[in-house]
Backbone bond lengths (Angstrom), bond angles and torsions (degrees), N, CA, C in turn:
res aa  C-N    CA-C-N  psi(-1)  N-CA   C-N-CA  omega(-1)  CA-C   N-CA-C  phi
1 X - - - 1.470 - - 1.506 109.79 -
2 X 1.335 117.01 127.07 1.468 120.43 177.68 1.531 110.43 -99.11
3 X 1.296 115.70 124.66 1.459 122.38 -178.86 1.538 109.54 -102.06
4 X 1.337 116.65 128.47 1.453 121.57 176.43 1.525 108.93 -89.17
5 X 1.344 117.98 101.51 1.465 120.71 -176.55 1.491 113.61 -78.61
6 X 1.348 119.01 -5.42 1.469 119.05 179.86 1.514 111.30 -62.61
7 X 1.341 116.95 -41.47 1.469 118.34 178.82 1.515 110.69 -62.03
8 X 1.364 115.23 -43.40 1.447 120.51 -173.61 1.506 110.46 -71.92
9 X 1.314 117.11 -47.78 1.502 121.02 -175.52 1.513 109.70 -66.02
10 X 1.337 118.57 -41.02 1.493 118.48 -179.23 1.480 111.22 -79.99
11 X 1.308 120.40 -12.64 1.463 122.75 -178.63 1.484 115.93 -101.08
12 X 1.335 118.93 -6.75 1.467 120.36 -169.56 1.492 114.36 -65.80
13 X 1.328 120.27 -39.97 1.490 120.80 -170.02 1.475 108.73 -92.44
14 X 1.310 117.23 112.70 1.478 124.01 170.80 1.525 111.34 -55.25
15 X 1.311 113.41 -45.82 1.460 117.71 -162.40 1.531 114.42 -75.62
16 X 1.334 118.22 -20.35 1.448 117.61 -171.77 1.526 112.44 -84.89
17 X 1.281 119.18 -27.35 1.444 118.06 169.94 1.489 107.89 -105.80
18 X 1.302 115.83 -7.36 1.421 120.96 -171.42 1.516 107.92 82.87
19 X 1.279 117.78 152.69 1.414 119.56 170.44 1.495 111.31 -61.97
20 X 1.302 116.69 -18.96 1.452 122.52 -178.31 1.487 114.92 -69.69
21 X 1.355 118.39 -9.97 1.393 121.08 -176.62 1.506 113.32 -85.66
22 X 1.354 117.67 119.87 1.439 118.86 173.65 1.502 112.91 -72.10
23 X 1.337 118.04 -11.97 1.431 123.06 -178.33 1.504 113.63 -98.46
24 X 1.322 116.70 35.98 1.486 119.96 -176.39 1.526 112.08 -53.64
25 X 1.322 118.84 -35.25 1.449 122.43 179.48 1.513 114.07 -96.40
26 X 1.312 117.16 25.37 1.462 119.05 -178.69 1.527 110.44 73.12
27 X 1.378 113.43 -162.03 1.499 118.07 179.43 1.511 114.45 -82.68
28 X 1.355 115.13 -4.49 1.504 118.78 175.73 1.511 109.68 -71.56
29 X 1.285 116.97 139.28 1.458 123.50 179.10 1.549 109.46 -120.08
30 X 1.293 119.20 124.30 1.491 120.10 -178.91 1.504 111.91 -62.29
31 X 1.332 115.21 150.81 1.464 119.20 171.85 1.517 111.43 -66.59
32 X 1.319 117.91 158.35 1.490 119.18 -178.99 1.538 111.61 -53.21
33 X 1.324 114.54 131.03 1.454 120.49 179.73 1.503 114.67 87.19
34 X 1.337 117.97 -5.91 1.450 122.01 179.66 1.504 109.61 -114.45
35 X 1.339 115.62 167.10 1.472 118.86 -179.43 1.522 111.53 162.22
36 X 1.304 117.11 -147.22 1.429 121.27 177.31 1.520 109.47 -153.46
37 X 1.340 116.11 161.37 1.440 123.21 173.81 1.523 108.58 -144.20
38 X 1.282 117.72 140.86 1.459 119.19 178.92 1.540 110.74 -147.48
39 X 1.321 114.09 153.02 1.468 123.17 178.50 1.536 107.45 -116.82
40 X 1.307 117.39 133.05 1.466 120.23 -177.22 1.499 113.48 -137.82
41 X 1.317 114.05 164.01 1.471 123.19 176.34 1.503 108.90 -135.50
42 X 1.328 117.42 134.27 1.479 120.78 173.68 1.508 108.87 -137.61
43 X 1.348 115.46 157.18 1.461 121.62 179.22 1.550 108.87 -131.71
44 X 1.332 116.57 108.38 1.436 121.91 179.91 1.539 109.22 -99.18
45 X 1.326 115.72 123.91 1.474 118.96 179.50 1.509 108.42 -132.20
46 X 1.367 115.93 147.39 1.424 122.95 175.82 1.510 110.12 -164.74
47 X 1.338 115.15 139.16 1.460 121.43 173.96 1.512 111.48 -121.18
48 X 1.338 115.70 10.67 1.471 119.64 179.27 1.522 108.46 -143.93
49 X 1.318 115.30 167.58 1.481 123.61 -175.86 1.511 109.77 -140.61
50 X 1.341 114.60 171.52 1.478 122.75 164.01 1.497 109.13 -103.82
51 X 1.290 116.57 139.57 1.463 122.79 178.07 1.515 110.39 -74.87
52 X 1.349 116.38 178.75 1.464 120.18 176.50 1.523 112.24 -62.43
53 X 1.340 117.16 -22.55 1.457 121.83 177.65 1.530 111.50 -90.53
54 X 1.329 118.22 -6.96 1.469 121.18 -178.27 1.512 115.24 93.13
55 X 1.358 116.55 9.51 1.478 120.39 177.93 1.514 111.05 -85.19
56 X 1.307 118.59 136.59 1.481 122.65 179.73 1.546 109.87 -80.05
57 X 1.364 113.11 141.74 1.479 119.09 175.35 1.512 108.22 -152.06
58 X 1.346 116.11 155.59 1.464 121.38 174.66 1.511 109.94 -78.96
59 X 1.338 116.14 144.90 1.466 122.12 179.81 1.513 109.59 -84.03
60 X 1.304 116.71 74.09 1.473 120.78 -177.54 1.529 110.19 -90.65
61 X 1.318 118.02 126.98 1.462 123.49 178.04 1.513 108.95 -72.83
62 X 1.343 116.04 130.08 1.470 119.04 -179.05 1.543 110.13 -68.43
63 X 1.310 118.87 -28.74 1.453 121.68 -175.49 1.523 112.20 -76.81
64 X 1.329 117.16 -30.25 1.501 120.50 -177.33 1.492 114.62 -115.77
65 X 1.319 117.52 -18.39 1.485 119.98 -175.28 1.525 112.59 74.17
66 X 1.356 116.22 9.85 1.461 119.81 -179.14 1.518 110.92 -104.91
67 X 1.330 115.89 154.51 1.476 121.42 177.79 1.524 109.45 -73.98
68 X 1.349 115.34 130.83 1.473 121.13 176.44 1.526 106.96 -94.21
69 X 1.324 114.71 124.42 1.467 122.47 -177.02 1.498 112.59 -104.43
70 X 1.322 115.01 151.69 1.487 123.38 161.13 1.505 107.27 -104.69
71 X 1.317 115.61 129.33 1.463 121.71 174.46 1.540 106.73 -135.87
72 X 1.353 115.56 87.60 1.440 121.83 -171.62 1.538 110.46 -107.31
73 X 1.316 114.82 117.95 1.502 120.22 -175.70 1.546 107.03 -112.10
74 X 1.315 114.60 113.66 1.463 120.93 -171.72 1.545 110.14 -107.46
75 X 1.340 115.35 138.65 1.440 122.88 160.91 1.525 106.36 -107.64
76 X 1.309 116.15 138.03 1.474 119.45 -179.37 1.507 110.28 -140.85
77 X 1.313 116.18 143.64 1.450 123.22 174.73 1.484 107.70 -120.59
78 X 1.328 116.52 123.21 1.474 119.85 -179.82 1.539 109.82 -125.04
79 X 1.313 115.51 133.74 1.451 121.50 178.41 1.496 110.25 -134.29
80 X 1.339 117.27 141.02 1.437 123.57 168.87 1.513 108.62 -128.11
81 X 1.319 117.88 132.63 1.484 120.55 -177.94 1.544 107.10 -139.64
82 X 1.334 114.82 135.22 1.453 120.05 173.63 1.502 111.90 -70.30
83 X 1.336 117.08 129.51 1.437 123.50 -178.20 1.534 111.51 -97.76
84 X 1.320 114.95 -50.31 1.461 120.85 169.45 1.555 107.09 -146.70
85 X 1.301 115.01 -179.50 1.475 119.17 -171.32 1.547 109.44 -54.76
86 X 1.358 114.39 129.29 1.455 122.29 177.24 1.510 116.03 68.88
87 X 1.357 119.34 8.12 1.449 121.79 -174.59 1.536 109.36 -133.29
88 X 1.332 117.44 131.48 1.426 121.73 178.74 1.518 110.60 -135.66
89 X 1.338 117.44 155.52 1.432 124.31 172.34 1.534 109.46 -104.81
90 X 1.347 115.61 145.15 1.482 122.07 -179.72 1.541 107.46 -128.33
91 X 1.319 115.99 131.14 1.479 120.19 -177.93 1.492 109.01 -134.52
92 X 1.356 116.73 135.38 1.475 122.10 178.46 1.517 111.14 -143.72
93 X 1.335 118.76 97.60 1.477 120.80 166.59 1.537 109.82 -86.57
94 X 1.340 115.52 152.80 1.482 119.20 178.88 1.539 109.91 -131.53
95 X 1.309 115.14 156.09 1.453 123.97 178.27 1.535 107.79 -131.06
96 X 1.326 116.67 137.92 1.471 121.44 -172.47 1.523 112.47 -122.58
97 X 1.305 115.49 133.13 1.457 122.99 163.59 1.556 103.99 -108.20
98 X 1.323 116.82 98.15 1.433 120.33 -169.61 1.510 113.05 -109.25
99 X 1.347 116.97 132.98 1.464 124.44 177.71 1.511 106.84 -123.81
100 X 1.348 117.65 131.87 1.474 120.46 -179.87 1.534 107.76 -143.65
101 X 1.337 114.92 141.22 1.432 121.99 178.86 1.526 113.96 120.58
102 X 1.333 120.35 -170.87 1.459 121.31 173.49 1.522 110.79 -61.12
103 X 1.316 117.38 148.36 1.448 120.99 -175.01 1.545 112.89 -63.50
104 X 1.320 117.37 -24.52 1.447 119.34 178.02 1.532 113.09 -92.08
105 X 1.313 117.49 3.64 1.458 120.81 178.83 1.512 111.02 -153.27
106 X 1.329 116.09 57.06 1.439 121.30 -177.77 1.561 111.86 -68.65
107 X 1.318 116.41 142.09 1.426 122.00 165.84 1.558 106.53 -92.72
108 X 1.334 116.29 130.37 1.450 120.39 -175.30 1.519 111.61 -110.57
109 X 1.329 116.53 138.44 1.466 122.57 177.01 1.518 107.77 -141.42
110 X 1.323 116.32 123.21 1.441 123.23 -172.48 1.520 110.96 -127.63
111 X 1.314 118.70 130.31 1.469 121.08 176.56 1.511 112.13 151.74
112 X 1.305 114.70 -169.95 1.441 120.44 -179.00 1.507 113.88 -65.29
113 X 1.323 116.99 145.43 1.475 121.51 -178.02 1.519 108.36 -123.74
114 X 1.334 117.38 -151.29 1.461 120.05 -175.74 1.534 111.72 -63.99
115 X 1.324 114.76 152.67 1.480 122.46 177.32 1.547 107.44 -130.73
116 X 1.335 113.91 146.40 1.455 119.98 178.92 1.552 109.06 -123.91
117 X 1.319 115.66 141.60 1.470 121.43 169.79 1.518 108.46 -136.51
118 X 1.311 116.20 139.11 1.472 118.23 -175.62 1.492 110.99 -162.57
119 X 1.315 117.03 -173.42 1.456 122.43 179.01 1.521 110.37 -146.92
120 X 1.334 115.94 162.24 1.431 123.62 170.64 1.522 109.12 -126.06
121 X 1.333 114.93 143.68 1.473 120.30 175.37 1.515 105.85 -129.64
122 X 1.328 114.87 117.73 1.473 119.58 -179.01 1.515 109.65 -82.66
123 X 1.347 114.91 130.12 1.460 120.68 -176.27 1.506 113.33 -111.85
124 X 1.379 116.18 -8.85 1.462 121.10 178.98 1.487 109.67 -152.71
125 X 1.329 116.72 132.78 1.467 122.04 177.43 1.544 108.54 -100.73
126 X 1.314 118.59 -145.11 1.430 120.30 177.88 1.487 115.00 80.87
127 X 1.348 115.88 -160.29 1.463 120.03 -175.97 1.526 113.42 -70.70
128 X 1.344 116.12 -23.60 1.465 121.31 177.08 1.524 108.61 -125.88
129 X 1.310 120.09 81.21 1.461 121.86 178.32 1.535 111.38 -63.08
130 X 1.312 116.67 146.50 1.423 122.03 178.24 1.510 110.12 -133.38
131 X 1.333 117.57 153.16 1.457 121.01 -177.79 1.495 111.07 -155.08
132 X 1.332 114.91 154.37 1.469 121.30 167.43 1.545 109.20 -93.98
133 X 1.313 115.67 143.89 1.476 118.94 174.89 1.519 111.39 -126.24
134 X 1.309 116.07 148.01 1.461 121.11 174.23 1.524 106.86 -132.87
135 X 1.331 118.96 141.40 1.459 122.25 177.90 1.522 111.35 -146.96
136 X 1.303 114.51 143.43 1.465 122.64 -178.86 1.542 108.86 -124.02
137 X 1.329 115.65 123.42 1.468 120.89 173.55 1.514 108.83 -96.33
138 X 1.349 116.10 135.48 1.487 121.51 -177.48 1.521 109.93 -132.07
139 X 1.355 116.99 141.09 1.443 121.85 172.11 1.540 112.55 -93.51
140 X 1.324 116.68 14.77 1.440 123.15 -171.58 1.553 112.83 -51.46
141 X 1.328 117.61 -37.95 1.457 122.03 -173.23 1.535 114.72 -75.09
142 X 1.366 116.18 -8.53 1.459 116.49 -179.78 1.555 112.75 -142.97
143 X 1.296 117.85 -0.41 1.484 121.33 -179.99 1.522 110.78 -72.70
144 X 1.349 115.11 147.41 1.450 122.47 175.20 1.518 110.21 -120.73
145 X 1.337 118.66 154.40 1.460 119.83 178.63 1.528 111.00 -64.28
146 X 1.330 115.79 153.10 1.492 120.06 174.01 1.494 114.66 87.39
147 X 1.334 114.06 -169.26 1.436 121.76 -175.47 1.568 110.85 -69.88
148 X 1.315 114.73 155.33 1.481 120.02 178.32 1.526 110.54 -71.13
149 X 1.312 114.46 134.68 1.454 120.52 170.83 1.547 107.94 -141.11
150 X 1.332 117.14 133.76 1.458 120.40 179.62 1.499 111.75 -71.68
151 X 1.317 117.47 -21.36 1.473 122.18 -178.64 1.510 112.15 -122.37
152 X 1.312 118.04 141.99 1.442 121.94 175.32 1.537 110.40 -92.95
153 X 1.332 115.92 145.13 1.448 120.89 -177.21 1.535 109.09 -128.23
154 X 1.365 115.03 150.00 1.462 118.00 177.25 1.527 108.83 -85.49
155 X 1.330 115.30 -174.95 1.467 120.16 -176.54 1.517 113.37 -65.36
156 X 1.322 117.45 -18.14 1.447 121.69 179.04 1.567 112.42 -94.89
157 X 1.328 115.19 3.43 1.475 119.59 178.73 1.516 114.43 84.15
158 X 1.331 117.47 10.31 1.456 121.07 179.89 1.520 109.36 -89.38
159 X 1.339 116.46 137.37 1.454 121.53 178.00 1.536 111.17 -61.99
160 X 1.308 116.30 131.80 1.462 119.14 178.41 1.528 113.69 -124.72
161 X 1.306 116.94 11.66 1.474 120.15 173.56 1.494 111.16 141.45
162 X 1.350 116.01 175.86 1.420 121.89 -179.36 1.532 111.27 -79.05
163 X 1.306 115.20 148.71 1.454 119.47 -179.72 1.557 111.13 -80.13
164 X 1.335 117.73 142.79 1.473 118.01 176.88 1.516 111.71 -66.45
165 X 1.366 117.92 -9.93 1.457 119.89 -171.52 1.546 112.03 -73.46
166 X 1.322 120.81 -10.44 1.460 118.63 176.14 1.521 112.24 -93.72
167 X 1.329 117.87 15.44 1.462 121.48 176.21 1.514 114.33 -82.16
168 X 1.343 117.79 -7.30 1.449 119.69 -178.54 1.530 111.97 -158.60
169 X 1.310 116.10 -168.55 1.433 120.08 -178.84 1.535 113.14 -67.67
170 X 1.333 116.32 -26.59 1.463 124.67 177.92 1.522 112.16 70.68
171 X 1.305 116.89 20.29 1.477 121.49 177.42 1.504 109.58 -136.73
172 X 1.331 114.59 156.85 1.462 120.42 171.79 1.518 110.39 -88.76
173 X 1.309 115.41 145.50 1.452 118.46 169.19 1.524 109.69 -142.69
174 X 1.337 113.68 164.65 1.459 121.60 -172.56 1.541 107.42 -137.68
175 X 1.321 115.86 124.60 1.457 121.50 -175.94 1.521 110.37 -118.96
176 X 1.342 114.74 138.46 1.467 122.94 174.32 1.533 106.25 -123.10
177 X 1.326 116.93 131.92 1.500 119.62 -176.18 1.507 111.18 -142.74
178 X 1.327 114.10 165.72 1.443 123.57 176.52 1.517 107.44 -126.21
179 X 1.330 117.18 133.02 1.453 122.20 -173.28 1.540 110.47 -124.97
180 X 1.324 114.79 146.40 1.437 121.82 174.16 1.547 108.11 -140.59
181 X 1.342 116.82 141.22 1.456 120.89 -177.18 1.536 108.12 -140.98
182 X 1.315 114.95 163.14 1.438 121.92 174.76 1.534 110.38 -150.44
183 X 1.334 116.67 134.53 1.456 120.81 171.63 1.532 110.20 -77.21
184 X 1.320 116.36 144.00 1.443 123.12 -178.55 1.521 111.23 -133.19
185 X 1.314 117.64 161.83 1.476 123.12 173.26 1.522 110.26 54.10
186 X 1.332 115.62 52.65 1.462 122.78 175.51 1.542 110.13 58.11
187 X 1.319 115.58 45.47 1.490 124.34 178.28 1.516 114.96 68.08
188 X 1.339 115.69 13.35 1.490 118.43 176.60 1.513 113.23 -96.71
189 X 1.312 116.75 -7.94 1.444 122.52 175.44 1.510 111.61 -135.18
190 X 1.286 118.24 -177.51 1.468 121.54 -177.15 1.518 109.92 -163.72
191 X 1.324 112.80 167.22 1.476 121.82 168.52 1.515 106.87 -143.99
192 X 1.348 115.84 138.65 1.470 120.99 -177.12 1.552 107.47 -141.99
193 X 1.298 113.89 149.43 1.451 121.85 175.51 1.537 109.91 -141.38
194 X 1.320 116.91 142.25 1.469 122.47 179.29 1.533 107.81 -137.03
195 X 1.315 115.93 130.22 1.463 121.93 175.04 1.520 109.65 -123.52
196 X 1.330 117.03 135.05 1.479 118.27 -175.36 1.500 113.79 -153.66
197 X 1.329 112.66 175.36 1.495 123.00 179.26 1.507 106.50 -131.96
198 X 1.341 114.77 137.00 1.472 121.02 -179.61 1.526 110.77 -119.47
199 X 1.337 115.74 122.95 1.477 121.41 172.83 1.501 108.04 -93.34
200 X 1.344 118.99 131.07 1.461 123.50 -172.07 1.511 110.64 -124.29
201 X 1.327 114.56 135.62 1.478 121.69 175.97 1.544 111.10 -70.60
202 X 1.338 114.19 158.23 1.459 119.17 169.88 1.530 113.84 69.83
203 X 1.356 115.28 -149.76 1.461 121.70 -173.09 1.569 112.05 -70.19
204 X 1.303 120.65 -35.75 1.478 119.21 -176.70 1.516 114.48 -57.49
205 X 1.316 116.44 140.78 1.481 122.27 -179.11 1.507 109.12 -76.24
206 X 1.361 114.98 153.31 1.455 122.02 168.78 1.531 108.72 -61.73
207 X 1.365 114.50 159.18 1.452 119.21 -177.43 1.513 111.72 -137.48
208 X 1.312 117.85 151.89 1.461 122.65 162.38 1.525 106.30 -106.82
209 X 1.333 115.53 151.27 1.477 119.63 179.01 1.483 111.46 -144.37
210 X 1.318 115.34 156.20 1.437 125.05 178.63 1.520 109.82 -140.62
211 X 1.281 116.62 125.45 1.485 123.06 -179.33 1.535 110.71 -125.61
212 X 1.288 116.79 136.14 1.433 120.68 174.64 1.534 111.61 -140.14
213 X 1.309 116.91 143.81 1.459 119.20 175.10 1.545 108.05 -149.24
214 X 1.331 113.31 159.69 1.453 119.83 178.26 1.478 111.56 -151.99
215 X 1.349 116.11 149.45 1.440 120.90 -178.37 1.521 109.55 -122.81
216 X 1.343 115.97 140.62 1.461 123.00 -179.49 1.541 107.62 -124.88
217 X 1.369 116.09 130.28 1.463 118.85 -176.62 1.514 112.61 -74.13
218 X 1.306 115.56 142.30 1.480 124.36 172.73 1.522 107.79 -96.32
219 X 1.338 118.62 156.23 1.457 121.03 -175.23 1.526 114.82 -85.47
220 X 1.334 117.09 31.88 1.480 118.52 177.22 1.528 109.39 -154.76
221 X 1.295 116.48 140.91 1.471 125.71 168.13 1.529 114.38 57.50
222 X 1.352 116.65 18.74 1.458 119.21 -178.60 1.500 113.73 70.22
223 X 1.338 118.13 13.77 1.471 121.25 -178.42 1.506 112.36 -70.90
224 X 1.335 115.26 158.55 1.453 123.21 -179.32 1.522 108.79 -138.38
225 X 1.342 115.62 153.27 1.448 121.30 165.43 1.519 107.99 -109.21
226 X 1.303 115.99 148.42 1.461 121.76 -173.54 1.540 109.21 -130.02
227 X 1.313 116.00 139.46 1.462 121.80 172.26 1.530 108.11 -126.83
228 X 1.313 115.51 144.38 1.460 118.35 -176.27 1.516 110.78 -150.35
229 X 1.342 114.69 157.84 1.453 120.44 175.65 1.545 107.28 -143.15
230 X 1.315 115.29 146.54 1.452 120.79 178.16 1.534 108.41 -139.34
231 X 1.329 116.31 126.87 1.459 123.82 -177.01 1.516 109.00 -122.68
232 X 1.320 117.69 130.05 1.453 123.57 173.53 1.524 109.25 -126.46
233 X 1.321 115.87 133.96 1.507 121.33 -177.63 1.531 108.28 -131.29
234 X 1.339 113.65 123.67 1.471 118.22 175.21 1.504 111.00 -70.68
235 X 1.330 116.68 138.79 1.473 120.44 178.70 1.537 109.14 -91.71
236 X 1.331 118.52 5.90 1.459 120.19 170.97 1.534 114.98 79.91
237 X 1.339 117.31 20.64 1.455 120.48 -176.75 1.536 112.19 -98.56
238 X 1.334 117.16 26.60 1.437 119.40 -179.49 1.524 109.91 -68.68
239 X 1.343 115.52 163.55 1.470 121.36 -178.32 1.522 107.89 -132.57
240 X 1.352 117.11 164.56 1.488 120.10 178.48 1.519 110.86 -57.21
241 X 1.307 115.17 146.12 1.458 122.45 -179.31 1.527 109.41 -62.81
242 X 1.343 115.65 135.66 1.426 122.83 174.88 1.519 109.90 -109.82
243 X 1.330 120.46 168.18 1.472 121.30 -175.97 1.539 114.22 -56.17
244 X 1.346 118.42 -29.16 1.459 119.56 -177.55 1.552 112.21 -94.79
245 X 1.341 116.79 4.45 1.465 119.65 175.64 1.517 110.64 -87.68
246 X 1.314 115.05 142.38 1.476 119.19 -178.92 1.529 110.93 -81.15
247 X 1.328 116.88 -39.66 1.462 120.21 -172.51 1.532 112.81 -110.73
248 X 1.316 115.96 145.71 1.432 123.51 172.57 1.503 110.46 -115.86
249 X 1.312 116.90 -153.35 1.479 122.53 -177.17 1.507 109.58 -139.50
250 X 1.363 114.17 155.18 1.475 121.00 174.26 1.526 105.74 -140.74
251 X 1.363 117.13 169.15 1.461 118.42 175.05 1.500 115.35 -57.97
252 X 1.337 116.02 -26.20 1.480 121.22 -177.24 1.532 112.42 -88.02
253 X 1.320 117.15 -40.39 1.424 121.72 -170.17 1.544 112.12 -143.39
254 X 1.316 116.97 136.39 1.448 120.69 175.94 1.547 106.72 -136.79
255 X 1.341 115.29 89.48 1.470 120.05 -177.77 1.490 111.98 -57.31
256 X 1.328 118.21 -31.02 1.471 120.80 179.74 1.510 113.58 -65.12
257 X 1.326 118.16 -11.73 1.464 122.27 176.37 1.535 110.60 -121.06
258 X 1.307 116.53 29.87 1.470 119.72 -176.43 1.525 112.92 -67.75
259 X 1.316 115.44 141.10 1.447 124.66 169.66 1.500 108.84 -130.79
260 X 1.335 117.74 147.94 1.462 119.43 -178.39 1.541 109.40 -162.44
261 X 1.356 112.22 163.15 1.449 122.27 172.61 1.539 106.64 -130.54
262 X 1.362 115.01 129.99 1.467 117.66 173.96 1.504 108.62 -127.69
263 X 1.323 113.99 146.42 1.467 123.52 179.68 1.540 109.12 -121.69
264 X 1.316 114.73 149.27 1.457 117.38 -178.94 1.532 112.24 -150.96
265 X 1.328 114.14 162.36 1.458 121.06 176.64 1.497 108.12 -146.27
266 X 1.321 115.93 149.87 1.478 120.34 -177.73 1.516 109.94 -155.09
267 X 1.327 114.46 169.41 1.455 121.97 174.17 1.528 108.06 -125.05
268 X 1.327 116.56 138.81 1.460 123.96 -175.52 1.504 108.54 -121.15
269 X 1.326 117.19 132.88 1.456 121.68 178.27 1.541 110.15 -129.94
270 X 1.338 117.90 111.55 1.458 119.50 175.84 1.549 111.39 -76.42
271 X 1.293 116.77 154.37 1.432 121.24 177.78 1.542 109.17 -157.60
272 X 1.314 115.86 175.22 1.437 121.78 -177.13 1.550 110.80 102.83
273 X 1.337 117.46 164.14 1.492 121.87 -176.19 1.502 113.77 -53.10
274 X 1.365 116.81 -36.84 1.446 120.04 -178.62 1.551 109.29 -119.51
275 X 1.323 117.56 23.62 1.451 120.62 -176.17 1.516 113.70 55.61
276 X 1.341 113.99 32.32 1.457 119.27 -178.23 1.539 114.11 -80.94
277 X 1.331 114.60 -12.08 1.463 120.09 177.79 1.547 107.48 -106.43
278 X 1.350 114.16 158.12 1.454 119.54 174.81 1.515 109.56 -152.79
279 X 1.306 117.33 143.47 1.462 124.10 174.09 1.520 109.67 -117.28
280 X 1.313 116.20 143.90 1.452 121.33 179.47 1.516 110.40 -133.72
281 X 1.321 115.38 137.27 1.469 122.74 176.77 1.533 106.50 -129.19
282 X 1.320 117.72 131.02 1.460 119.66 -176.76 1.493 115.13 -159.82
283 X 1.325 114.41 -173.86 1.471 120.23 -175.86 1.539 107.39 -150.36
284 X 1.351 115.65 137.97 1.443 123.45 175.21 1.530 110.06 -119.19
285 X 1.337 116.80 148.34 1.444 123.09 178.26 1.528 108.44 -137.41
286 X 1.361 116.73 125.97 1.427 121.35 171.97 1.550 105.73 -76.88
287 X 1.332 117.30 120.12 1.494 120.48 -171.53 1.502 112.95 -110.77
288 X 1.296 119.19 -12.92 1.461 122.08 179.40 1.514 107.37 -155.43
289 X 1.364 116.52 147.16 1.452 117.71 176.79 1.510 111.58 -171.68
290 X 1.331 113.33 167.52 1.488 124.36 167.91 1.514 106.39 -132.80
291 X 1.294 116.83 127.45 1.489 121.61 179.60 1.542 109.77 57.39
292 X 1.298 117.19 36.37 1.465 122.05 -178.08 1.530 109.76 -131.99
293 X 1.349 115.20 152.46 1.459 121.82 173.33 1.520 109.62 -74.41
294 X 1.332 115.42 151.21 1.468 122.37 179.39 1.545 108.65 -95.84
295 X 1.312 115.12 70.63 1.450 120.48 -174.16 1.538 113.25 -74.98
296 X 1.320 114.07 150.55 1.451 121.40 161.81 1.531 106.84 -122.49
297 X 1.333 116.22 149.69 1.460 117.75 -169.94 1.535 111.83 -151.10
298 X 1.321 119.73 98.68 1.454 119.78 165.83 1.513 110.46 -76.35
299 X 1.324 117.22 152.29 1.467 119.24 -177.83 1.541 109.21 -150.98
300 X 1.345 115.36 159.15 1.448 121.54 176.41 1.548 105.64 -146.74
301 X 1.349 117.06 144.29 1.415 119.50 176.64 1.517 109.77 -150.79
302 X 1.304 115.57 156.49 1.477 123.99 177.02 1.532 107.13 -133.12
303 X 1.335 115.60 132.21 1.435 119.77 -177.58 1.502 114.06 -141.42
304 X 1.324 115.62 168.89 1.456 122.34 -178.49 1.511 109.40 -141.48
305 X 1.332 116.58 133.57 1.473 120.90 170.07 1.517 109.85 -92.28
306 X 1.327 116.45 155.47 1.466 120.92 -178.08 1.500 110.25 -146.66
């Protein structure tokens, strides 16, 4: 049995294209009935942000004088499967163990978060395969009817816990992208690029994005090292916050118009009788932004092609 590791190696890291990328496996599209599935864990933490002008500052609460942290620990399951010739489906649900606030007084929220479903359609094969991708983000797994509230209340108006609605963006979005890839080093490495546009519901602005990654073979065990970059830029089409929007704006920060660049590196090791399994360990760093958190994110994932 011959296993095509290009899907698996280019698809292993959620964080470098984001789960939002329909092109997790590059421009290659699995044959019908083939594909990959992987399970991963990442931990995003930040106690500082970039302002609307791009200046870094600590997220200090005015009421306590303490730094408010994000400590978001994600489990994610991603699968891509070929449905018919040149066409595949991509699915990524996520689960969050979320901590937010001062480290000595975290607010905790645990449960399902955003989910993505999309497809790829390959339009060119050969040495540089190309494909169109589409992806839809949905808050279906944690959204509640009515206006957004960070806290849930009982019929008497007493607080009974945090709302599941702060586990994600709480909005739908729709992304269309174009992908190109190339195998390198006698099919032991690769390079991929994806450019796209995202239409977003509610107050958040639409975005353009660009993702690139590449793998270089190591001289042992079929291992590879991977480098990646992901850039998102708001096109400035945000709107005033409505009752069902989670985020608003201030003179210092407007998350609905966030732009950022993150860089990452990882190591990939295939294993199994036919090298059909692979494990990846890596790290991402947000290195530039406007109205964005300055996250750092170690991650690990294990996947299998079929």
